[in-house]
C-alpha positions in Angstrom: 70.6 -5.5 -48.5 66.9 -6.2 -48.0 65.5 -3.5 -45.6 62.0 -5.0 -45.3 60.9 -5.8 -41.8 58.8 -8.9 -41.0 55.4 -7.9 -39.6 55.2 -8.0 -35.8 52.8 -10.4 -34.0 50.7 -7.3 -33.2 50.3 -6.5 -36.9 49.4 -10.1 -37.7 46.8 -10.3 -34.9 44.7 -7.3 -35.9 41.0 -7.6 -35.6 39.0 -7.9 -38.8 35.3 -7.4 -39.5 34.5 -10.1 -42.1 31.3 -10.3 -44.1 30.5 -13.5 -46.0 27.5 -13.8 -48.2 25.6 -16.8 -49.4 25.9 -17.9 -53.0 23.5 -15.8 -55.2 22.0 -14.3 -52.0 20.1 -17.5 -51.2 18.5 -17.4 -47.8 20.1 -20.7 -46.6 19.9 -19.8 -43.0 16.3 -18.8 -42.8 15.2 -22.3 -41.7 16.0 -22.5 -38.0 17.8 -25.9 -38.3 20.1 -24.7 -41.1 21.1 -21.6 -39.0 21.7 -23.8 -36.0 24.1 -26.2 -37.8 25.9 -23.4 -39.6 26.4 -21.4 -36.4 27.6 -24.5 -34.5 30.0 -25.3 -37.3 31.7 -21.9 -37.7 31.9 -21.4 -33.9 33.5 -24.8 -33.3 37.1 -24.5 -32.0 38.3 -26.8 -34.8 37.0 -24.3 -37.3 38.7 -21.4 -35.5 42.1 -22.9 -34.8 44.0 -20.4 -32.8 41.9 -17.5 -34.0 39.4 -15.7 -31.8 35.8 -15.1 -32.9 35.0 -12.0 -30.9 31.5 -11.4 -32.2 29.3 -12.8 -34.9 25.8 -12.7 -36.3 24.2 -15.1 -38.8 21.6 -13.5 -41.0 19.4 -15.4 -43.5 21.8 -14.7 -46.4 25.1 -13.7 -44.9 27.2 -13.6 -41.8 29.4 -11.0 -40.0 32.4 -12.2 -38.0 34.7 -10.1 -35.9 37.8 -12.2 -36.0 41.3 -11.9 -34.6 43.7 -14.4 -36.4 46.1 -16.3 -34.2 49.7 -16.8 -34.8 49.6 -20.0 -36.8 47.2 -19.2 -39.6 46.2 -16.3 -41.9 42.8 -14.7 -41.8 42.1 -16.3 -45.2 42.8 -19.8 -43.9 40.5 -19.3 -40.9 37.7 -17.8 -43.0 38.0 -20.6 -45.6 37.7 -23.3 -42.9 34.8 -21.6 -41.2 33.0 -21.3 -44.5 33.8 -24.9 -45.5 32.7 -26.4 -42.2 29.4 -24.4 -42.0 28.6 -25.0 -45.7 29.2 -28.8 -45.3 27.0 -28.8 -42.2 24.1 -27.1 -44.1 24.5 -29.4 -47.1 24.4 -32.5 -44.9 21.2 -31.2 -43.2 19.6 -30.4 -46.6 20.9 -33.5 -48.4 22.6 -31.4 -51.0 26.1 -30.8 -52.5 26.2 -27.2 -53.6 28.2 -24.2 -52.6 26.5 -22.4 -49.7 28.8 -19.4 -49.6 29.7 -16.9 -52.4 33.2 -17.4 -53.7 34.5 -14.1 -52.3 34.2 -12.3 -49.0 35.0 -8.9 -47.6 37.0 -7.8 -44.6 37.9 -4.5 -43.0 40.7 -4.2 -40.5 39.9 -2.2 -37.3 42.3 0.7 -37.0 44.4 1.3 -34.0 42.2 3.0 -31.4 39.0 1.7 -32.9 36.9 0.1 -30.2 36.2 -3.6 -31.1 33.2 -3.5 -28.6 31.6 -0.8 -30.7 32.1 -2.9 -33.8 30.6 -5.9 -32.0 27.5 -3.9 -31.1 27.2 -2.8 -34.7 27.5 -6.4 -35.9 25.0 -8.0 -33.6 22.5 -5.2 -34.2 22.1 -6.4 -37.8 18.8 -8.3 -37.2 17.3 -5.2 -35.6 18.3 -3.0 -38.6 17.0 -5.6 -41.0 13.6 -5.7 -39.2 13.9 -9.4 -38.4 13.2 -8.8 -34.7 12.2 -5.9 -32.4 14.6 -6.9 -29.7 18.0 -8.5 -30.0 17.1 -11.0 -27.3 14.5 -12.4 -29.8 17.2 -13.3 -32.3 19.2 -16.5 -31.4 22.0 -16.4 -34.0 24.6 -14.0 -32.5 27.2 -13.7 -29.8 29.9 -11.3 -28.6 32.6 -11.6 -26.0 31.4 -8.3 -24.4 27.6 -8.5 -24.6 
């Protein structure tokens, strides 16, 4: 008899901190227009499906996403679509056909009791830590449900 238990909806809907880097560390999102089209593409409801994008920041050469997958798709499916849509948008703008994102990406599941708002603050503070701006209000490529 198989004693394995199917994961509950709660387990499937954990919150993930996802980091996606550009291919070869290229600064694809340094031009303002490229960052605009990429952010618009990966925050589009069609890219997210039934997942929730709780917080995000787009840096010149990578992005951080605080994602909660929905019930219909896996985290990998959502991340793949977000990367594909944003990469296609940047390539259309630049008149190119090359991979924008690196082939792999990293994620870390937030543990039970870990405050997603604290992780959101950490994520959106990336431009400050990188020295891109002196105040977060000066950086246009971020958002969080709680901030």
